[in-house]
C-alpha positions in Angstrom: 11.5 -10.3 -2.2 13.5 -12.3 -4.7 17.1 -12.0 -5.9 18.5 -10.5 -9.0 17.1 -11.7 -12.4 13.9 -13.2 -10.9 11.2 -10.6 -11.7 8.1 -12.5 -10.9 8.7 -12.9 -7.2 8.9 -9.1 -6.8 5.6 -8.4 -8.5 3.5 -8.3 -5.3 5.9 -6.1 -3.5 6.4 -3.7 -6.4 2.6 -3.3 -6.8 2.5 -2.2 -3.1 5.6 0.0 -3.0 4.7 1.9 -6.2 1.6 3.6 -4.7 3.4 4.0 -1.4 6.1 6.0 -3.2 3.8 7.9 -5.5 1.1 8.8 -2.9 3.2 9.3 0.2 7.0 9.5 0.2 7.5 11.4 -3.1 5.1 14.1 -1.9 6.5 14.8 1.6 9.8 15.4 3.3 10.1 14.0 6.8 11.9 15.7 9.6 12.7 12.5 11.6 12.7 8.8 11.1 9.8 8.6 13.6 7.7 11.0 11.5 8.4 8.8 8.5 7.5 5.6 10.3 4.3 7.2 11.6 3.3 8.4 8.2 4.0 5.0 6.6 2.0 3.2 9.3 -0.9 5.6 8.8 -0.8 5.2 5.1 -0.9 1.4 5.3 -3.3 0.9 8.2 -5.7 3.8 7.7 -5.6 4.6 3.9 -4.3 1.6 1.9 -6.1 -1.1 3.8 -9.4 0.6 4.6 -10.1 3.4 2.0 -8.0 3.1 -1.1 -9.8 1.4 -4.0 -8.0 -1.6 -5.4 -8.5 -2.6 -9.1 -7.9 -6.3 -8.2 -10.9 -6.2 -5.9 -13.3 -4.7 -8.4 -12.5 -1.1 -7.2 -13.6 -1.8 -3.7 -11.5 -1.0 -0.7 -10.2 -4.1 1.1 -12.5 -3.3 4.1 -15.6 -3.0 1.9 -14.7 -6.1 -0.1 -14.3 -8.1 3.1 -17.6 -6.9 4.5 -19.4 -7.7 1.2 -17.8 -11.1 1.1 -18.8 -12.0 4.7 -22.5 -10.9 4.2 
């Protein structure tokens, strides 16, 4: 991520962190750090990378887009 006053370098990270906050951390309180780590890992590896539809991929999930690309 970039430093202060350089907004373009943060665009990719902001586009990721925004749904993470809106779809996971704003909706749940975690009892421990380990519970939060597990939930974030599950969100990224199970939901975000495999199931969530991404507008930049033509509303395909990354897994479906990759499978379509390879076939």
